[in-house]
GUROZA-870922 format. One record per atom (N, C-alpha, C): x, y, z; residue in one letter; residue number from 1; atom name. Coordinates in steps of 0.2 Angstrom, whole numbers, plus 5000, padded with zeros to 4 digits. Layout:
BEGIN
@x=X&y=Y&z=Z&r=A&k=NUM&a=CA
...
END
This chain:
BEGIN
@x=4902&y=5551&z=5289&r=M&k=1&a=N
@x=4897&y=5546&z=5288&r=M&k=1&a=CA
@x=4895&y=5541&z=5293&r=M&k=1&a=C
@x=4890&y=5537&z=5292&r=E&k=2&a=N
@x=4887&y=5535&z=5297&r=E&k=2&a=CA
@x=4889&y=5527&z=5296&r=E&k=2&a=C
@x=4891&y=5522&z=5301&r=C&k=3&a=N
@x=4893&y=5515&z=5301&r=C&k=3&a=CA
@x=4886&y=5511&z=5297&r=C&k=3&a=C
@x=4880&y=5512&z=5299&r=R&k=4&a=N
@x=4875&y=5509&z=5296&r=R&k=4&a=CA
@x=4875&y=5509&z=5289&r=R&k=4&a=C
@x=4878&y=5515&z=5286&r=I&k=5&a=N
@x=4878&y=5515&z=5279&r=I&k=5&a=CA
@x=4883&y=5509&z=5276&r=I&k=5&a=C
@x=4890&y=5511&z=5280&r=V&k=6&a=N
@x=4896&y=5507&z=5278&r=V&k=6&a=CA
@x=4892&y=5501&z=5277&r=V&k=6&a=C
@x=4890&y=5498&z=5283&r=H&k=7&a=N
@x=4887&y=5490&z=5284&r=H&k=7&a=CA
@x=4882&y=5489&z=5278&r=H&k=7&a=C
@x=4878&y=5493&z=5277&r=S&k=8&a=N
@x=4873&y=5491&z=5271&r=S&k=8&a=CA
@x=4876&y=5491&z=5264&r=S&k=8&a=C
@x=4882&y=5494&z=5264&r=N&k=9&a=N
@x=4885&y=5494&z=5257&r=N&k=9&a=CA
@x=4892&y=5490&z=5256&r=N&k=9&a=C
@x=4893&y=5486&z=5262&r=A&k=10&a=N
@x=4901&y=5483&z=5263&r=A&k=10&a=CA
@x=4901&y=5477&z=5256&r=A&k=10&a=C
@x=4896&y=5474&z=5255&r=L&k=11&a=N
@x=4896&y=5468&z=5251&r=L&k=11&a=CA
@x=4899&y=5471&z=5243&r=L&k=11&a=C
@x=4896&y=5478&z=5242&r=D&k=12&a=N
@x=4896&y=5480&z=5236&r=D&k=12&a=CA
@x=4904&y=5483&z=5237&r=D&k=12&a=C
@x=4906&y=5489&z=5242&r=F&k=13&a=N
@x=4911&y=5489&z=5243&r=F&k=13&a=CA
@x=4917&y=5485&z=5241&r=F&k=13&a=C
@x=4917&y=5479&z=5244&r=T&k=14&a=N
@x=4921&y=5473&z=5244&r=T&k=14&a=CA
@x=4923&y=5472&z=5235&r=T&k=14&a=C
@x=4916&y=5472&z=5232&r=R&k=15&a=N
@x=4917&y=5469&z=5226&r=R&k=15&a=CA
@x=4919&y=5475&z=5221&r=R&k=15&a=C
@x=4918&y=5480&z=5224&r=G&k=16&a=N
@x=4918&y=5486&z=5218&r=G&k=16&a=CA
@x=4914&y=5490&z=5214&r=G&k=16&a=C
@x=4907&y=5488&z=5217&r=F&k=17&a=N
@x=4903&y=5488&z=5212&r=F&k=17&a=CA
@x=4899&y=5496&z=5215&r=F&k=17&a=C
@x=4901&y=5500&z=5219&r=L&k=18&a=N
@x=4898&y=5507&z=5221&r=L&k=18&a=CA
@x=4901&y=5512&z=5217&r=L&k=18&a=C
@x=4897&y=5518&z=5215&r=P&k=19&a=N
@x=4900&y=5524&z=5213&r=P&k=19&a=CA
@x=4907&y=5524&z=5217&r=P&k=19&a=C
@x=4910&y=5529&z=5211&r=E&k=20&a=N
@x=4918&y=5533&z=5214&r=E&k=20&a=CA
@x=4916&y=5537&z=5219&r=E&k=20&a=C
@x=4913&y=5540&z=5219&r=A&k=21&a=N
@x=4911&y=5545&z=5226&r=A&k=21&a=CA
@x=4908&y=5542&z=5232&r=A&k=21&a=C
@x=4904&y=5537&z=5232&r=L&k=22&a=N
@x=4902&y=5533&z=5238&r=L&k=22&a=CA
@x=4908&y=5529&z=5239&r=L&k=22&a=C
@x=4911&y=5526&z=5235&r=Q&k=23&a=N
@x=4919&y=5520&z=5237&r=Q&k=23&a=CA
@x=4922&y=5524&z=5241&r=Q&k=23&a=C
@x=4924&y=5531&z=5239&r=L&k=24&a=N
@x=4929&y=5535&z=5242&r=L&k=24&a=CA
@x=4930&y=5537&z=5249&r=L&k=24&a=C
@x=4921&y=5540&z=5248&r=E&k=25&a=N
@x=4919&y=5541&z=5256&r=E&k=25&a=CA
@x=4920&y=5535&z=5261&r=E&k=25&a=C
@x=4917&y=5530&z=5258&r=I&k=26&a=N
@x=4918&y=5524&z=5264&r=I&k=26&a=CA
@x=4926&y=5523&z=5265&r=I&k=26&a=C
@x=4930&y=5522&z=5260&r=G&k=27&a=N
@x=4938&y=5522&z=5261&r=G&k=27&a=CA
@x=4939&y=5527&z=5266&r=G&k=27&a=C
@x=4937&y=5533&z=5267&r=E&k=28&a=N
@x=4939&y=5538&z=5270&r=E&k=28&a=CA
@x=4936&y=5536&z=5278&r=E&k=28&a=C
@x=4929&y=5534&z=5279&r=H&k=29&a=N
@x=4927&y=5532&z=5284&r=H&k=29&a=CA
@x=4929&y=5527&z=5288&r=H&k=29&a=C
@x=4932&y=5522&z=5283&r=L&k=30&a=N
@x=4936&y=5514&z=5288&r=L&k=30&a=CA
@x=4943&y=5517&z=5288&r=L&k=30&a=C
@x=4946&y=5524&z=5287&r=G&k=31&a=N
@x=4952&y=5526&z=5290&r=G&k=31&a=CA
@x=4952&y=5529&z=5298&r=G&k=31&a=C
@x=4946&y=5531&z=5298&r=T&k=32&a=N
@x=4943&y=5532&z=5305&r=T&k=32&a=CA
@x=4940&y=5528&z=5312&r=T&k=32&a=C
@x=4936&y=5524&z=5309&r=C&k=33&a=N
@x=4933&y=5519&z=5310&r=C&k=33&a=CA
@x=4934&y=5511&z=5311&r=C&k=33&a=C
@x=4937&y=5511&z=5317&r=S&k=34&a=N
@x=4940&y=5503&z=5318&r=S&k=34&a=CA
@x=4934&y=5498&z=5317&r=S&k=34&a=C
@x=4929&y=5500&z=5320&r=E&k=35&a=N
@x=4922&y=5493&z=5319&r=E&k=35&a=CA
@x=4921&y=5493&z=5313&r=E&k=35&a=C
@x=4922&y=5498&z=5309&r=C&k=36&a=N
@x=4918&y=5495&z=5303&r=C&k=36&a=CA
@x=4924&y=5493&z=5298&r=C&k=36&a=C
@x=4931&y=5494&z=5301&r=R&k=37&a=N
@x=4937&y=5491&z=5295&r=R&k=37&a=CA
@x=4936&y=5483&z=5298&r=R&k=37&a=C
@x=4933&y=5482&z=5306&r=Q&k=38&a=N
@x=4933&y=5475&z=5306&r=Q&k=38&a=CA
@x=4927&y=5472&z=5302&r=Q&k=38&a=C
@x=4921&y=5475&z=5302&r=Y&k=39&a=N
@x=4917&y=5473&z=5298&r=Y&k=39&a=CA
@x=4917&y=5470&z=5291&r=Y&k=39&a=C
@x=4920&y=5475&z=5288&r=I&k=40&a=N
@x=4923&y=5475&z=5281&r=I&k=40&a=CA
@x=4927&y=5469&z=5280&r=I&k=40&a=C
@x=4933&y=5469&z=5285&r=S&k=41&a=N
@x=4938&y=5463&z=5283&r=S&k=41&a=CA
@x=4933&y=5456&z=5285&r=S&k=41&a=C
@x=4928&y=5455&z=5289&r=R&k=42&a=N
@x=4926&y=5449&z=5289&r=R&k=42&a=CA
@x=4920&y=5447&z=5283&r=R&k=42&a=C
@x=4918&y=5454&z=5281&r=V&k=43&a=N
@x=4914&y=5452&z=5273&r=V&k=43&a=CA
@x=4920&y=5451&z=5268&r=V&k=43&a=C
@x=4925&y=5452&z=5268&r=Q&k=44&a=N
@x=4931&y=5452&z=5264&r=Q&k=44&a=CA
@x=4932&y=5444&z=5266&r=Q&k=44&a=C
@x=4935&y=5442&z=5269&r=A&k=45&a=N
@x=4936&y=5434&z=5273&r=A&k=45&a=CA
@x=4929&y=5429&z=5271&r=A&k=45&a=C
@x=4924&y=5431&z=5271&r=F&k=46&a=N
@x=4918&y=5428&z=5269&r=F&k=46&a=CA
@x=4919&y=5427&z=5263&r=F&k=46&a=C
@x=4920&y=5432&z=5259&r=E&k=47&a=N
@x=4920&y=5432&z=5251&r=E&k=47&a=CA
@x=4924&y=5428&z=5249&r=E&k=47&a=C
@x=4930&y=5429&z=5251&r=E&k=48&a=N
@x=4938&y=5424&z=5249&r=E&k=48&a=CA
@x=4935&y=5416&z=5252&r=E&k=48&a=C
@x=4930&y=5415&z=5256&r=M&k=49&a=N
@x=4929&y=5407&z=5258&r=M&k=49&a=CA
@x=4924&y=5406&z=5253&r=M&k=49&a=C
@x=4920&y=5409&z=5249&r=I&k=50&a=N
@x=4916&y=5408&z=5246&r=I&k=50&a=CA
@x=4919&y=5408&z=5239&r=I&k=50&a=C
@x=4924&y=5411&z=5237&r=D&k=51&a=N
@x=4927&y=5410&z=5231&r=D&k=51&a=CA
@x=4931&y=5402&z=5231&r=D&k=51&a=C
@x=4933&y=5402&z=5236&r=A&k=52&a=N
@x=4936&y=5395&z=5239&r=A&k=52&a=CA
@x=4932&y=5389&z=5236&r=A&k=52&a=C
@x=4927&y=5390&z=5240&r=E&k=53&a=N
@x=4922&y=5384&z=5237&r=E&k=53&a=CA
@x=4919&y=5383&z=5231&r=E&k=53&a=C
@x=4920&y=5388&z=5228&r=K&k=54&a=N
@x=4917&y=5389&z=5221&r=K&k=54&a=CA
@x=4922&y=5385&z=5217&r=K&k=54&a=C
@x=4928&y=5386&z=5219&r=A&k=55&a=N
@x=4935&y=5383&z=5215&r=A&k=55&a=CA
@x=4935&y=5376&z=5215&r=A&k=55&a=C
@x=4931&y=5375&z=5221&r=I&k=56&a=N
@x=4932&y=5366&z=5222&r=I&k=56&a=CA
@x=4929&y=5364&z=5214&r=I&k=56&a=C
@x=4933&y=5358&z=5210&r=E&k=57&a=N
@x=4929&y=5355&z=5204&r=E&k=57&a=CA
@x=4927&y=5350&z=5207&r=E&k=57&a=C
@x=4920&y=5346&z=5203&r=A&k=58&a=N
@x=4919&y=5338&z=5205&r=A&k=58&a=CA
@x=4924&y=5335&z=5199&r=A&k=58&a=C
@x=4924&y=5329&z=5199&r=G&k=59&a=N
@x=4927&y=5324&z=5198&r=G&k=59&a=CA
@x=4924&y=5323&z=5190&r=G&k=59&a=C
@x=4928&y=5321&z=5185&r=P&k=60&a=N
@x=4926&y=5321&z=5178&r=P&k=60&a=CA
@x=4920&y=5318&z=5178&r=P&k=60&a=C
@x=4919&y=5313&z=5180&r=Y&k=61&a=N
@x=4912&y=5306&z=5180&r=Y&k=61&a=CA
@x=4907&y=5308&z=5186&r=Y&k=61&a=C
@x=4908&y=5314&z=5189&r=F&k=62&a=N
@x=4903&y=5317&z=5195&r=F&k=62&a=CA
@x=4897&y=5317&z=5193&r=F&k=62&a=C
@x=4894&y=5319&z=5186&r=Y&k=63&a=N
@x=4888&y=5320&z=5184&r=Y&k=63&a=CA
@x=4885&y=5314&z=5183&r=Y&k=63&a=C
@x=4889&y=5310&z=5179&r=T&k=64&a=N
@x=4887&y=5304&z=5177&r=T&k=64&a=CA
@x=4886&y=5299&z=5182&r=T&k=64&a=C
@x=4890&y=5299&z=5188&r=R&k=65&a=N
@x=4888&y=5295&z=5192&r=R&k=65&a=CA
@x=4882&y=5295&z=5198&r=R&k=65&a=C
@x=4882&y=5304&z=5197&r=L&k=66&a=N
@x=4875&y=5307&z=5202&r=L&k=66&a=CA
@x=4870&y=5304&z=5196&r=L&k=66&a=C
@x=4869&y=5305&z=5191&r=A&k=67&a=N
@x=4862&y=5303&z=5186&r=A&k=67&a=CA
@x=4860&y=5296&z=5187&r=A&k=67&a=C
@x=4867&y=5291&z=5187&r=Q&k=68&a=N
@x=4866&y=5285&z=5189&r=Q&k=68&a=CA
@x=4862&y=5282&z=5196&r=Q&k=68&a=C
@x=4867&y=5286&z=5200&r=R&k=69&a=N
@x=4863&y=5285&z=5206&r=R&k=69&a=CA
@x=4855&y=5288&z=5209&r=R&k=69&a=C
@x=4852&y=5292&z=5205&r=M&k=70&a=N
@x=4847&y=5295&z=5204&r=M&k=70&a=CA
@x=4841&y=5291&z=5200&r=M&k=70&a=C
@x=4845&y=5288&z=5196&r=Q&k=71&a=N
@x=4841&y=5283&z=5191&r=Q&k=71&a=CA
@x=4840&y=5278&z=5194&r=Q&k=71&a=C
@x=4843&y=5275&z=5198&r=R&k=72&a=N
@x=4844&y=5268&z=5203&r=R&k=72&a=CA
@x=4839&y=5269&z=5208&r=R&k=72&a=C
@x=4839&y=5275&z=5212&r=R&k=73&a=N
@x=4832&y=5275&z=5216&r=R&k=73&a=CA
@x=4827&y=5277&z=5216&r=R&k=73&a=C
@x=4827&y=5279&z=5207&r=Q&k=74&a=N
@x=4819&y=5281&z=5207&r=Q&k=74&a=CA
@x=4816&y=5273&z=5202&r=Q&k=74&a=C
@x=4821&y=5269&z=5200&r=E&k=75&a=N
@x=4818&y=5261&z=5198&r=E&k=75&a=CA
@x=4817&y=5258&z=5204&r=E&k=75&a=C
@x=4821&y=5260&z=5211&r=E&k=76&a=N
@x=4820&y=5256&z=5216&r=E&k=76&a=CA
@x=4813&y=5256&z=5220&r=E&k=76&a=C
@x=4811&y=5265&z=5218&r=S&k=77&a=N
@x=4805&y=5267&z=5220&r=S&k=77&a=CA
@x=4797&y=5263&z=5215&r=S&k=77&a=C
@x=4801&y=5264&z=5209&r=R&k=78&a=N
@x=4796&y=5260&z=5206&r=R&k=78&a=CA
@x=4794&y=5253&z=5208&r=R&k=78&a=C
@x=4800&y=5250&z=5208&r=R&k=79&a=N
@x=4799&y=5244&z=5208&r=R&k=79&a=CA
@x=4794&y=5241&z=5217&r=R&k=79&a=C
@x=4794&y=5246&z=5221&r=I&k=80&a=N
@x=4791&y=5245&z=5227&r=I&k=80&a=CA
@x=4783&y=5247&z=5225&r=I&k=80&a=C
@x=4782&y=5253&z=5222&r=L&k=81&a=N
@x=4776&y=5255&z=5220&r=L&k=81&a=CA
@x=4772&y=5253&z=5215&r=L&k=81&a=C
@x=4776&y=5250&z=5210&r=R&k=82&a=N
@x=4771&y=5247&z=5204&r=R&k=82&a=CA
@x=4767&y=5239&z=5207&r=R&k=82&a=C
@x=4769&y=5236&z=5212&r=P&k=83&a=N
@x=4764&y=5230&z=5213&r=P&k=83&a=CA
@x=4758&y=5231&z=5217&r=P&k=83&a=C
@x=4761&y=5238&z=5221&r=A&k=84&a=N
@x=4754&y=5239&z=5225&r=A&k=84&a=CA
@x=4749&y=5244&z=5220&r=A&k=84&a=C
@x=4752&y=5248&z=5216&r=M&k=85&a=N
@x=4747&y=5250&z=5213&r=M&k=85&a=CA
@x=4743&y=5247&z=5210&r=M&k=85&a=C
@x=4745&y=5241&z=5206&r=S&k=86&a=N
@x=4741&y=5235&z=5201&r=S&k=86&a=CA
@x=4737&y=5234&z=5207&r=S&k=86&a=C
@x=4738&y=5230&z=5213&r=W&k=87&a=N
@x=4734&y=5227&z=5217&r=W&k=87&a=CA
@x=4729&y=5233&z=5219&r=W&k=87&a=C
@x=4730&y=5237&z=5219&r=A&k=88&a=N
@x=4725&y=5243&z=5223&r=A&k=88&a=CA
@x=4722&y=5244&z=5215&r=A&k=88&a=C
@x=4722&y=5245&z=5211&r=L&k=89&a=N
@x=4720&y=5247&z=5206&r=L&k=89&a=CA
@x=4714&y=5241&z=5203&r=L&k=89&a=C
@x=4717&y=5235&z=5204&r=T&k=90&a=N
@x=4713&y=5229&z=5203&r=T&k=90&a=CA
@x=4707&y=5229&z=5210&r=T&k=90&a=C
@x=4708&y=5229&z=5215&r=G&k=91&a=N
@x=4704&y=5231&z=5220&r=G&k=91&a=CA
@x=4698&y=5236&z=5219&r=G&k=91&a=C
@x=4701&y=5241&z=5216&r=L&k=92&a=N
@x=4697&y=5247&z=5213&r=L&k=92&a=CA
@x=4689&y=5243&z=5208&r=L&k=92&a=C
@x=4693&y=5240&z=5206&r=M&k=93&a=N
@x=4690&y=5238&z=5198&r=M&k=93&a=CA
@x=4684&y=5234&z=5201&r=M&k=93&a=C
@x=4686&y=5228&z=5205&r=V&k=94&a=N
@x=4682&y=5225&z=5209&r=V&k=94&a=CA
@x=4676&y=5229&z=5214&r=V&k=94&a=C
@x=4678&y=5232&z=5218&r=V&k=95&a=N
@x=4673&y=5236&z=5223&r=V&k=95&a=CA
@x=4669&y=5241&z=5217&r=V&k=95&a=C
@x=4671&y=5244&z=5212&r=F&k=96&a=N
@x=4667&y=5248&z=5207&r=F&k=96&a=CA
@x=4661&y=5243&z=5203&r=F&k=96&a=C
@x=4665&y=5238&z=5202&r=M&k=97&a=N
@x=4659&y=5231&z=5198&r=M&k=97&a=CA
@x=4653&y=5228&z=5203&r=M&k=97&a=C
@x=4656&y=5229&z=5210&r=M&k=98&a=N
@x=4651&y=5225&z=5214&r=M&k=98&a=CA
@x=4646&y=5231&z=5215&r=M&k=98&a=C
@x=4648&y=5238&z=5217&r=V&k=99&a=N
@x=4643&y=5243&z=5218&r=V&k=99&a=CA
@x=4639&y=5242&z=5212&r=V&k=99&a=C
@x=4643&y=5243&z=5207&r=S&k=100&a=N
@x=4638&y=5243&z=5200&r=S&k=100&a=CA
@x=4633&y=5240&z=5199&r=S&k=100&a=C
@x=4635&y=5233&z=5200&r=L&k=101&a=N
@x=4630&y=5227&z=5199&r=L&k=101&a=CA
@x=4624&y=5226&z=5206&r=L&k=101&a=C
@x=4627&y=5229&z=5211&r=S&k=102&a=N
@x=4621&y=5231&z=5217&r=S&k=102&a=CA
@x=4617&y=5236&z=5216&r=S&k=102&a=C
@x=4620&y=5242&z=5214&r=A&k=103&a=N
@x=4614&y=5247&z=5212&r=A&k=103&a=CA
@x=4609&y=5246&z=5206&r=A&k=103&a=C
@x=4613&y=5242&z=5201&r=G&k=104&a=N
@x=4607&y=5239&z=5196&r=G&k=104&a=CA
@x=4603&y=5234&z=5199&r=G&k=104&a=C
@x=4606&y=5231&z=5203&r=Y&k=105&a=N
@x=4599&y=5225&z=5206&r=Y&k=105&a=CA
@x=4595&y=5230&z=5209&r=Y&k=105&a=C
@x=4598&y=5235&z=5213&r=L&k=106&a=N
@x=4593&y=5238&z=5218&r=L&k=106&a=CA
@x=4588&y=5243&z=5214&r=L&k=106&a=C
@x=4592&y=5244&z=5209&r=A&k=107&a=N
@x=4587&y=5251&z=5205&r=A&k=107&a=CA
@x=4579&y=5244&z=5201&r=A&k=107&a=C
@x=4584&y=5238&z=5199&r=G&k=108&a=N
@x=4577&y=5235&z=5196&r=G&k=108&a=CA
@x=4571&y=5232&z=5201&r=G&k=108&a=C
@x=4576&y=5230&z=5208&r=R&k=109&a=N
@x=4569&y=5229&z=5212&r=R&k=109&a=CA
@x=4565&y=5235&z=5214&r=R&k=109&a=C
@x=4568&y=5242&z=5215&r=M&k=110&a=N
@x=4563&y=5246&z=5216&r=M&k=110&a=CA
@x=4559&y=5248&z=5210&r=M&k=110&a=C
@x=4561&y=5247&z=5205&r=A&k=111&a=N
@x=4556&y=5249&z=5198&r=A&k=111&a=CA
@x=4550&y=5244&z=5198&r=A&k=111&a=C
@x=4553&y=5236&z=5200&r=D&k=112&a=N
@x=4547&y=5233&z=5199&r=D&k=112&a=CA
@x=4542&y=5234&z=5204&r=D&k=112&a=C
@x=4546&y=5235&z=5213&r=N&k=113&a=N
@x=4540&y=5236&z=5216&r=N&k=113&a=CA
@x=4535&y=5242&z=5215&r=N&k=113&a=C
@x=4537&y=5247&z=5211&r=K&k=114&a=N
@x=4533&y=5253&z=5211&r=K&k=114&a=CA
@x=4528&y=5252&z=5203&r=K&k=114&a=C
@x=4530&y=5247&z=5202&r=G&k=115&a=N
@x=4526&y=5245&z=5195&r=G&k=115&a=CA
@x=4528&y=5248&z=5189&r=G&k=115&a=C
@x=4533&y=5251&z=5187&r=I&k=116&a=N
@x=4537&y=5253&z=5183&r=I&k=116&a=CA
@x=4537&y=5248&z=5177&r=I&k=116&a=C
@x=4540&y=5242&z=5179&r=V&k=117&a=N
@x=4543&y=5237&z=5175&r=V&k=117&a=CA
@x=4534&y=5233&z=5176&r=V&k=117&a=C
@x=4531&y=5231&z=5170&r=R&k=118&a=N
@x=4527&y=5227&z=5171&r=R&k=118&a=CA
@x=4527&y=5220&z=5168&r=R&k=118&a=C
@x=4524&y=5214&z=5173&r=N&k=119&a=N
@x=4526&y=5209&z=5171&r=N&k=119&a=CA
@x=4521&y=5205&z=5165&r=N&k=119&a=C
@x=4522&y=5205&z=5159&r=K&k=120&a=N
@x=4515&y=5201&z=5157&r=K&k=120&a=CA
@x=4517&y=5194&z=5155&r=K&k=120&a=C
@x=4512&y=5192&z=5155&r=T&k=121&a=N
@x=4513&y=5183&z=5155&r=T&k=121&a=CA
@x=4515&y=5181&z=5148&r=T&k=121&a=C
@x=4520&y=5179&z=5146&r=Q&k=122&a=N
@x=4522&y=5178&z=5139&r=Q&k=122&a=CA
@x=4518&y=5171&z=5135&r=Q&k=122&a=C
@x=4516&y=5173&z=5130&r=E&k=123&a=N
@x=4509&y=5169&z=5126&r=E&k=123&a=CA
@x=4515&y=5165&z=5121&r=E&k=123&a=C
@x=4516&y=5158&z=5121&r=T&k=124&a=N
@x=4521&y=5156&z=5117&r=T&k=124&a=CA
@x=4516&y=5153&z=5111&r=T&k=124&a=C
@x=4518&y=5156&z=5104&r=F&k=125&a=N
@x=4515&y=5155&z=5098&r=F&k=125&a=CA
@x=4518&y=5150&z=5095&r=F&k=125&a=C
@x=4517&y=5146&z=5091&r=T&k=126&a=N
@x=4518&y=5139&z=5088&r=T&k=126&a=CA
@x=4515&y=5140&z=5080&r=T&k=126&a=C
@x=4521&y=5142&z=5076&r=F&k=127&a=N
@x=4517&y=5143&z=5069&r=F&k=127&a=CA
@x=4521&y=5138&z=5064&r=F&k=127&a=C
@x=4518&y=5135&z=5061&r=S&k=128&a=N
@x=4520&y=5130&z=5058&r=S&k=128&a=CA
@x=4525&y=5134&z=5050&r=S&k=128&a=C
@x=4530&y=5130&z=5047&r=T&k=129&a=N
@x=4534&y=5133&z=5043&r=T&k=129&a=CA
@x=4529&y=5136&z=5036&r=T&k=129&a=C
@x=4524&y=5132&z=5035&r=D&k=130&a=N
@x=4519&y=5134&z=5031&r=D&k=130&a=CA
@x=4515&y=5140&z=5031&r=D&k=130&a=C
@x=4514&y=5141&z=5037&r=Y&k=131&a=N
@x=4510&y=5147&z=5039&r=Y&k=131&a=CA
@x=4515&y=5153&z=5039&r=Y&k=131&a=C
@x=4519&y=5152&z=5040&r=I&k=132&a=N
@x=4525&y=5158&z=5039&r=I&k=132&a=CA
@x=4528&y=5160&z=5033&r=I&k=132&a=C
@x=4528&y=5154&z=5029&r=S&k=133&a=N
@x=4531&y=5156&z=5022&r=S&k=133&a=CA
@x=4524&y=5158&z=5018&r=S&k=133&a=C
@x=4520&y=5157&z=5020&r=N&k=134&a=N
@x=4513&y=5160&z=5017&r=N&k=134&a=CA
@x=4514&y=5167&z=5014&r=N&k=134&a=C
@x=4514&y=5169&z=5009&r=D&k=135&a=N
@x=4514&y=5176&z=5009&r=D&k=135&a=CA
@x=4505&y=5179&z=5010&r=D&k=135&a=C
@x=4500&y=5177&z=5008&r=S&k=136&a=N
@x=4495&y=5181&z=5009&r=S&k=136&a=CA
@x=4495&y=5180&z=5017&r=S&k=136&a=C
@x=4495&y=5176&z=5019&r=S&k=137&a=N
@x=4495&y=5175&z=5027&r=S&k=137&a=CA
@x=4500&y=5180&z=5031&r=S&k=137&a=C
@x=4505&y=5183&z=5027&r=Q&k=138&a=N
@x=4511&y=5188&z=5031&r=Q&k=138&a=CA
@x=4506&y=5194&z=5035&r=Q&k=138&a=C
@x=4500&y=5197&z=5032&r=F&k=139&a=N
@x=4500&y=5201&z=5035&r=F&k=139&a=CA
@x=4496&y=5200&z=5041&r=F&k=139&a=C
@x=4491&y=5195&z=5041&r=E&k=140&a=N
@x=4488&y=5191&z=5047&r=E&k=140&a=CA
@x=4493&y=5191&z=5053&r=E&k=140&a=C
@x=4499&y=5188&z=5052&r=L&k=141&a=N
@x=4505&y=5187&z=5055&r=L&k=141&a=CA
@x=4507&y=5194&z=5061&r=L&k=141&a=C
@x=4508&y=5198&z=5055&r=E&k=142&a=N
@x=4511&y=5205&z=5058&r=E&k=142&a=CA
@x=4506&y=5208&z=5061&r=E&k=142&a=C
@x=4499&y=5209&z=5060&r=N&k=143&a=N
@x=4493&y=5209&z=5065&r=N&k=143&a=CA
@x=4492&y=5207&z=5071&r=N&k=143&a=C
@x=4493&y=5200&z=5070&r=L&k=144&a=N
@x=4493&y=5196&z=5075&r=L&k=144&a=CA
@x=4499&y=5198&z=5080&r=L&k=144&a=C
@x=4505&y=5200&z=5078&r=L&k=145&a=N
@x=4513&y=5202&z=5082&r=L&k=145&a=CA
@x=4509&y=5210&z=5084&r=L&k=145&a=C
@x=4508&y=5214&z=5081&r=I&k=146&a=N
@x=4505&y=5221&z=5081&r=I&k=146&a=CA
@x=4500&y=5220&z=5088&r=I&k=146&a=C
@x=4496&y=5216&z=5088&r=S&k=147&a=N
@x=4490&y=5218&z=5093&r=S&k=147&a=CA
@x=4492&y=5214&z=5098&r=S&k=147&a=C
@x=4497&y=5208&z=5099&r=D&k=148&a=N
@x=4500&y=5206&z=5104&r=D&k=148&a=CA
@x=4505&y=5212&z=5108&r=D&k=148&a=C
@x=4507&y=5218&z=5105&r=L&k=149&a=N
@x=4511&y=5222&z=5108&r=L&k=149&a=CA
@x=4507&y=5229&z=5111&r=L&k=149&a=C
@x=4499&y=5227&z=5109&r=K&k=150&a=N
@x=4496&y=5233&z=5111&r=K&k=150&a=CA
@x=4493&y=5232&z=5118&r=K&k=150&a=C
END
């Protein structure tokens, strides 16, 4: 058997996940190859170290303290960002209003210069209350107002 096959299957060999035939063949190779024996022993030592790390248990209130610490940090970041965001939002609203008013003013000026908006001289009509309340002259009043629109 070649050493590269042993090296590529070393982890599965130490865990016993290989088929029996391959497991026996690697075992025979380890009896003759000192380099592969050293490699397998390093892999086993690494596995034992990982198992030892897994065995360390956290304290009974570890996750509670961790959650509280994370929540505190999140609240601190909100306290810092909230005032800044409110000022930024207020500033954006003011800028938007100024731009909107300026655009409306400029659009009105441009429309007035092009003659789109026509300035009519406004005529003031004075009616007495008798004239407005008179039913016979109501049609005359409507005709007068309609003719003014034309």
